[in-house]
C-alpha positions as CSV (number, residue, x, y, z in Angstrom):
1,M,-0.2,0.1,0.1
2,P,1.5,3.2,-1.1
3,N,0.3,5.5,1.5
4,P,-1.4,3.8,4.7
5,S,-1.8,7.0,6.5
6,K,-4.2,8.1,4.1
7,L,-6.5,4.9,4.9
8,F,-6.4,5.4,8.7
9,L,-7.1,9.3,8.4
10,S,-9.7,8.9,5.5
11,E,-12.9,9.1,7.9
12,R,-11.5,11.4,10.6
13,P,-14.1,13.9,11.7
14,V,-13.5,17.6,10.9
15,N,-13.5,20.0,13.9
16,A,-14.1,17.1,16.6
17,P,-12.6,17.7,20.0
18,G,-10.9,14.4,21.3
19,S,-9.4,13.8,17.8
20,A,-5.6,13.6,17.4
21,V,-3.1,12.3,15.0
22,L,-0.3,10.6,16.2
23,C,3.0,9.4,14.2
24,S,3.8,5.9,14.9
25,V,6.3,3.6,13.2
26,E,5.0,0.2,11.7
27,G,8.4,-1.7,10.9
28,S,10.7,1.1,9.5
29,R,7.9,3.0,7.9
30,P,6.1,6.2,9.7
31,I,2.3,6.0,9.6
32,L,-0.1,8.7,10.9
33,V,-3.1,7.2,13.0
34,E,-6.0,8.9,14.6
35,V,-6.5,8.4,18.3
36,Q,-9.9,9.5,19.6
37,A,-10.9,10.2,23.3
38,L,-14.2,11.0,24.9
39,V,-14.2,12.4,28.6
40,S,-17.6,12.4,30.2
41,S,-18.9,12.9,33.8
42,S,-19.5,9.6,35.4
43,S,-23.1,9.0,36.2
44,Y,-22.1,6.0,38.6
45,G,-19.8,6.1,41.7
46,N,-16.9,4.9,39.9
47,A,-15.1,6.4,37.0
48,R,-14.5,4.0,33.9
49,R,-11.4,3.8,32.1
50,M,-11.7,2.0,28.8
51,A,-9.0,1.8,26.1
52,S,-9.1,0.2,22.6
53,G,-5.7,-0.1,20.6
54,I,-3.5,1.0,23.4
55,D,-2.3,-0.5,26.7
56,Q,-4.8,-0.1,29.5
57,Q,-2.1,0.4,32.0
58,R,-0.4,2.9,29.7
59,L,-3.7,4.9,29.9
60,S,-3.8,4.9,33.6
61,L,-0.3,6.2,33.9
62,L,-1.1,9.0,31.3
63,L,-4.1,9.9,33.1
64,A,-2.4,10.2,36.3
65,V,0.3,12.4,34.6
66,L,-2.5,14.6,33.4
67,E,-3.9,15.0,36.6
68,K,-0.7,15.6,38.4
69,R,1.2,17.6,36.0
70,A,-1.2,19.4,33.9
71,G,-4.0,20.1,36.8
72,L,-6.8,18.4,34.8
73,N,-9.2,16.8,37.4
74,L,-10.3,13.6,35.8
75,A,-11.1,11.5,39.0
76,G,-15.0,11.7,38.5
77,D,-14.8,11.4,34.9
78,D,-15.2,8.4,32.6
79,V,-12.4,8.1,29.9
80,F,-12.7,6.3,26.7
81,V,-9.6,6.0,24.2
82,N,-9.7,4.4,20.8
83,V,-7.0,4.1,18.1
84,A,-9.2,4.4,14.9
85,G,-8.9,1.9,12.2
86,G,-8.6,-1.0,14.6
87,M,-4.8,-0.6,14.7
88,T,-2.9,-1.2,18.1
89,V,-0.1,0.9,18.9
90,D,2.2,-0.2,21.6
91,E,5.2,2.1,21.5
92,P,5.9,4.9,24.1
93,A,6.0,7.6,21.1
94,S,2.2,7.4,21.0
95,D,1.8,9.1,24.4
96,L,1.7,12.7,23.4
97,G,-1.1,11.9,20.8
98,V,-3.2,10.1,23.5
99,L,-2.6,13.0,25.9
100,A,-3.5,15.6,23.3
101,A,-6.8,13.8,22.5
102,I,-7.8,13.4,26.2
103,A,-7.0,17.2,27.0
104,S,-8.9,18.1,23.7
105,S,-12.0,16.1,24.9
106,V,-11.8,17.6,28.4
107,R,-11.4,21.2,27.2
108,N,-13.8,20.7,24.2
109,R,-11.0,22.4,22.0
110,V,-10.2,21.1,18.5
111,I,-6.8,20.1,17.6
112,P,-5.9,21.3,14.0
113,Q,-6.6,18.7,11.1
114,T,-2.9,19.4,9.8
115,T,-1.2,18.8,13.1
116,A,0.3,15.3,14.2
117,M,2.5,14.3,17.2
118,F,4.8,11.8,18.7
119,G,6.9,11.6,21.9
120,E,7.0,9.5,25.2
121,V,5.5,11.4,28.2
122,G,7.6,10.8,31.3
123,L,6.2,10.8,34.9
124,A,7.3,14.3,35.5
125,G,5.1,15.3,32.5
126,E,8.1,16.0,30.2
127,V,7.9,14.9,26.6
128,R,10.9,12.5,25.8
129,G,12.6,12.2,22.6
130,I,12.9,8.6,21.2
131,T,14.4,6.7,18.3
132,P,11.3,6.0,16.4
133,G,10.7,9.8,16.5
134,A,14.0,10.2,14.6
135,A,12.9,7.7,12.2
136,A,9.5,9.3,11.5
137,H,11.4,12.5,11.0
138,Q,13.7,11.4,8.7
139,G,11.1,9.6,6.6
140,G,9.2,13.0,6.0
141,V,5.7,14.2,7.0
142,P,3.0,12.9,4.8
143,D,0.9,15.1,2.8
144,G,-1.8,17.3,4.6
145,I,0.3,17.7,7.8
146,S,1.9,21.0,8.3
147,A,2.9,21.0,11.9
148,L,4.7,17.7,13.7
149,H,4.9,18.3,17.6
150,H,7.5,16.1,19.2
151,A,10.1,16.2,22.0
152,G,12.3,18.9,20.5
153,G,9.6,21.2,19.8
154,Q,7.6,21.9,16.7
155,H,8.7,21.2,13.2
156,R,6.9,23.0,10.7
157,T,6.8,21.2,7.1
158,R,5.0,24.1,5.0
159,R,5.6,27.7,5.0
160,P,3.4,30.2,6.9
161,P,0.6,31.7,5.1
162,A,1.6,34.7,2.6
163,R,-0.5,37.2,4.8
164,D,2.0,36.5,7.9
165,A,4.8,37.2,5.5
166,R,3.3,40.3,4.3
167,R,2.5,41.5,7.8
168,A,6.4,40.6,8.8
169,E,7.5,42.9,5.8
170,R,5.5,45.9,7.2
171,Q,7.0,45.6,10.6
172,P,9.5,48.2,11.3
173,K,13.1,46.8,11.4
174,A,15.4,47.3,14.2
175,S,18.3,49.6,13.7
176,A,21.8,48.2,13.5
177,S,23.2,51.5,14.7
178,L,21.6,51.4,18.4
């Protein structure tokens, strides 16, 4: 298959909170996969945590990091996480995408369609660089993605819009003689 990422992202909803794209490595090939999260108030006494396509224990760890380090109160919420397309992602590089999908659902904020992410999240809340990330970086970013978030920061794959460039040209330049 020439571009498996297109297959996994073809039915991704537009402007839907709780949806994020993560960059995973299958063999030696980077692949983009959608991860979906739904966070809702628990109507029962105990909050439920359900995961499909990622490890249940990893989800519990990531939720603890979100609560402790990001200050999101999830103790009384049901959390459902699903990797779309029936794919299973078991590498630590998926952490950042899972956290982004959960936070997006909690805050009811949309992650731009053109954004993908990868990185392992540590217990202190830091995003760590990992070897598969380097492989994904070297393999290039598939079409349709203009920003790739990872441990080293953000890697833009496309130029900023022309209006931003024009705005920068109109800004007064600093004088070298000061």
